[in-house]
C-alpha positions in Angstrom: -9.6 52.1 -28.1 -13.1 54.0 -28.1 -13.6 57.2 -29.2 -15.7 60.5 -28.3 -16.1 63.5 -25.6 -14.2 63.0 -22.8 -15.6 64.8 -19.2 -18.6 66.3 -20.9 -21.7 66.4 -18.0 -20.8 67.1 -14.2 -23.2 66.4 -11.5 -22.7 66.7 -8.2 -19.6 64.1 -8.3 -20.0 62.5 -11.0 -18.1 63.3 -14.0 -19.8 61.8 -17.5 -16.7 60.5 -19.0 -17.1 58.8 -22.6 -20.6 59.3 -23.6 -21.4 56.9 -27.0 -24.3 56.4 -28.7 -27.9 54.6 -27.8 -27.4 56.2 -24.3 -24.3 54.3 -23.4 -21.9 55.7 -21.4 -18.6 55.6 -19.0 -19.5 58.0 -15.7 -16.3 58.6 -13.6 -17.1 59.3 -9.9 -15.1 59.0 -6.5 -15.3 55.9 -4.8 -15.4 55.8 -0.7 -11.3 55.9 -0.5 -10.7 59.1 -2.3 -9.5 56.6 -5.9 -11.4 56.8 -9.2 -14.0 54.5 -10.0 -15.4 54.7 -13.7 -18.8 52.9 -13.7 -20.6 51.4 -17.2 -24.0 52.3 -17.7 -26.9 51.3 -20.6 -30.7 51.4 -20.2 -32.0 47.5 -19.3 -28.6 46.4 -17.8 -27.3 46.8 -13.9 -24.4 48.5 -14.4 -20.5 47.4 -13.5 -18.0 49.4 -11.9 -13.7 49.9 -12.8 -10.9 50.4 -11.2 -9.4 51.6 -14.4 -11.0 53.7 -17.5 -9.5 51.3 -20.0 -11.0 48.0 -19.0 -14.8 50.0 -18.3 -14.3 51.5 -22.2 -12.9 47.3 -23.6 -16.5 46.9 -21.3 -18.3 49.2 -23.7 -16.6 47.8 -27.1 -18.0 44.1 -25.5 -21.4 45.4 -24.7 -21.2 47.2 -28.9 -20.2 44.0 -30.5 -22.3 42.0 -29.3 -25.9 44.4 -29.8 -25.6 44.7 -25.7 -26.1 41.8 -23.4 -27.4 42.0 -19.5 -25.0 41.7 -16.6 -28.1 40.4 -14.1 -27.8 36.7 -12.5 -24.1 36.3 -14.2 -22.9 35.5 -10.9 -25.6 32.1 -11.1 -24.7 31.8 -14.8 -20.4 32.9 -15.6 -20.5 34.7 -18.5 -23.4 35.9 -20.4 -24.8 33.7 -22.3 -24.2 36.3 -25.4 -21.0 36.4 -24.8 -20.2 33.0 -25.8 -21.8 33.3 -29.1 -20.2 35.5 -29.8 -16.3 34.2 -29.9 -13.1 33.9 -28.7 -12.0 37.4 -29.1 -15.5 38.8 -27.2 -15.3 36.1 -24.6 -11.1 36.7 -24.5 -12.3 40.5 -24.0 -15.0 40.1 -21.7 -12.3 37.6 -19.6 -10.0 39.8 -19.3 -12.6 43.5 -18.1 -12.7 40.4 -14.9 -11.4 41.6 -12.1 -8.2 39.2 -11.3 -7.1 39.3 -15.0 -4.5 40.6 -16.6 -3.0 39.2 -20.0 -0.7 36.7 -19.4 -3.7 36.0 -17.0 -5.9 34.7 -20.3 -3.2 33.9 -22.2 -1.7 31.1 -19.9 -6.0 29.9 -19.6 -6.2 29.6 -23.6 -2.3 28.3 -24.5 -1.3 31.6 -26.4 1.1 34.6 -26.7 -0.4 37.5 -25.0 0.8 38.6 -28.5 -2.0 37.0 -30.1 -4.3 38.1 -26.4 -3.7 42.0 -27.7 -4.8 41.4 -31.3 -8.7 39.2 -30.1 -9.0 42.9 -27.9 -7.8 44.7 -30.8 -10.3 42.9 -32.8 -13.0 43.4 -30.2 -12.4 47.7 -30.7 -12.4 47.9 -34.2 -15.8 46.1 -34.8 -17.1 47.8 -31.4 -16.6 50.9 -32.9 -17.1 50.4 -36.5 -21.1 50.2 -35.1 -20.8 52.5 -33.3 -19.6 54.6 -36.5 -22.6 52.6 -38.8 -25.5 53.5 -36.0 -24.3 56.8 -36.0 -24.8 57.6 -40.0 -28.0 55.3 -39.9 -29.4 58.3 -37.5 -27.8 60.6 -39.4 -29.2 59.7 -42.1 -33.1 59.0 -40.2 -32.0 62.7 -39.4 -32.2 63.7 -43.2 -34.8 62.3 -44.0 -37.3 63.4 -41.1 -36.6 67.0 -42.1 
C-alpha cells in the first residue's frame, strides 16, 4: 500500500487524501449522493475518480510503475499502450482499477488463482514504492548540492 501523509490539505469540500511526489495526489471529495469519492490527479493526466481509496492508491502505483501515462482517449483505444508494454503484473493491476472488475474476475480472465493475481498487484505496489523513494532521494541529493 502506498504511504504518504493522510488528510493534509483542505480546499472547500475537497481534502488531499494522499500526497505523492511530482505533483501527484489523491483528492477526497463528496459525490452528489453524499458518499466519499477519491480522484487521482497528476500533471498531464485527465484525472479519474474512484469509490474506493485502495483502488485510487493502486491506480497511483500503476502510474508510478510505468513512469506516468495518459488516460485521455483510452475509451477509443482501450488500455494505454504504456501499460500494455509494462508487462502482465502492471496490466493486471490496471485492470483491477477498472469498473466491474475484481480479483476473481481477473483471475478467471487470465486462468490463474486469485492468490497469483494478488502477487502481481503486490509486485506493482513494491516497485512503485521503490520508484517514489528513489525519486525522493534524488530530490534530496539535488537540494543538498544546490546549497
